[in-house]
N, C-alpha and C positions, 0 to 999 in steps of 0.2 A: 748576890745570888746563894741561897743555902748550898751547902753539901750535897743534901739530899736532889735537889732540882737539878745541879751540874750533874750529879750521875745519872739522873733520869734523862738528860739531854743525850750524855756521852751514848747512852744504850741504844735510843732513838737513831741517832746519827751511825751507830755501827750496824743497827738493822737496817737502814735504809741502804747501806754500802752492801751489805749482803744480798737484800733483792735485787740492787741494780746488778750485781756479778752475776746472779743467777737467771737474771730476763737476757744478760749479754750472753749467757754459756747456751741458753736455750735457741736464742738467735743464730748464735754461731753453728749450733748442731741442726737447726732446720735449713740453715743454707746449705751445710755439708751433705745433708740428704738430698737437696734438690739439685745438688751437683753432681750427682752419682750419674756415671753416664748410662744412658739408656740405649740400646740398640733398636733402630728403626728397621723394618723388614727391609728395606732396599740397601741397608748397610749390613746386613746380616752375611758372613761368611762362615765358612768351618774353623779358620783360623783365629777368628776373634771370640767365637763362642769357646773353643778350645783352651785358651788363653784364661778366659774367664772362670772358667769351671775346674780347670786343673788345679789339685790341691799342691801346696808348696812342696818341694821334695827336698829340701835342707832339712839336716840332723836338728833332732830336739835340743833343749837344754841338758838332757840328761845322757847323751852322747858322749862316750869316752872315746879318748885318741889315744892309741898305743904305739911309742916308738922307741926303739932300742932298750926294750925293758922297762921304759915310765910309761905310768899312764897319766896323761894329762886330763883332767875330768874338767866337763863344762857345767858342772852343778854350780850354782852359786853358793857363797860363802854361807854359812848357818845365818839366819838372821835376816839376811838379805832378801827383797823383794824378788820375787819370781817375776821373769816376762810375761807380758800379758798374751794371752792366747791367740794363735793366727785366726786372722778373719774367715769365716767360712766362706769358700767361694762358690760365688751365684753371678748370673747373667740375668740383668735386667733387660727384658726383650717386650719390647710394643708391638705385640701383636692384635691386629685389627678382626674384627668381629660385627656381624650386622646389629644395627641400633636396637639394644636392648634385647640382645639374643646371645645364645653362644654357638651361633654358627659362623664357621671359619670362613675368611672370605680367600679368594683364590690366591690373593698376594700372601695372606698369613701362610698357607698351606705350602707356597714356594719357599717362605722363610723357613718353615718348619722342616722341610727337607733338607735344607742346609745344616739346620741344628741336628738332625739325626744324623747327618754324615759326622759330625763332630763327636757325638755322642759315641758311635761305633769306631771313633779312631783308636790308635794304639794307646794313647796318653789318657783315654776316659772309658775306654771299654772295661776295665775291672770296676768299675764305681757304680753306686746307683744314685738317684737324684728324686728330688721332690719338685713337683711343678705348683706354684702357689699363684691362684688367681686374685685378681685385685681389681676392685670397682671404684669409681669416683662417690664422693657423697650423694649424689642426686638421687632422691627416691628413699624409701624407709630402710632401716638397716636390716632388717629380715628379708626384704627382696635384693638387698645388693649383695648379703651373703650368699643366697641361693643363686643369683647370678655369677658371683666369681667362683662358686664351688663348680657351676657347671661349665664354666670356661676352662677351669683348670682341668677337668674332667674330658673336655673334648679336645684339648692338646694331648693330653696322656693317649685318648684313643686313635687320634691320628697317628701319633709316633708309634704306636705299637701296630696298628693295623694296617696302615699305608707303609710307613719306613719299616718295619719288622724290627722295632725295638722291643726286646725280651719285656714282659709286662712286670716281671719282678723286679725290673732296674727302675721302674717309675713309679710313684705315688702322686696323688694330687690332693690339695687343700683350697679351701676359699678363704681369703682374709676379708671378705667383705671390702668396706672403706676404712678398715681402723687403721691402716698402712700406707697413707698416701707419702707419696715420693715429693710432690711438691704440694707443701702446707700453703705456700702464699697463694695458689690457685688452685683451689680444689677441683676444678672441674677442668685441669688441663691433662693431656691425653696421657701423659706418665704417669698418671693415676689410674689410668684403666689398662694396665700391663699385666704381663705375666712374667712373675720369676721363676728360674730355674736354678735350684741350691742342691750342690754336691752333698750327698749324706756321708760323713767321714767318720761316724761312730759304727 
C-alpha cells in the first residue's frame, strides 16, 4: 500500500470516528432534553414552581471575601477558563388546551392558580417571567406558530386578569414546533407544553 493510500485511509478512519462521536453526542443531548422534568397539572404546587423558577442565590466568581484585612478573590487565574454561566431558571409545565385551540381547560386554570401563588411569593415577587408556548409538529409550521403564540398569550391573560399578576412582569412568545422536549416521539404531550422562564437580565 502506498503512503498516499495509507494517508487517505487514515483520514477516512478519523472522519468516521468524528462522525460517530458527534452522533453519540447528539443522542445524549436529545436524551437529556427528553429527561427534563415536565410538571403535569395535577402535580403542580407552589413549592415546586418556586424551586424551578428561583434564580441561584450563591455568589458569582467575581465576588471577593474580606477577612482580617486580606481579600480572598474568587476570580480565576489569568488565562484560566471561566466557569459556565448558570442555567436560566425555567419550569416546563404541561398545561392542557382544548383540541387545536388556545382555550384553557378547567384543570389548566386550577394549575395556573397555583403558578400564580408561586409568582406572588416572597422568593419570586421581584422577578419578571417569559411564558413560551410550544406545539407538536402536526399541522403546518405557520399554524403551529400561531397556535403556540395564542396559547402563551392565553396563559399570560389568565395570570394577569384572573390571578392579579402585574402585566409588566409577564411576556409571551410562541415557539411553534421548533423546540420539542421529546424528539423521539414528536407527538408526545410534553411537546405541547408551556414553559415559564425567569428573566434575569
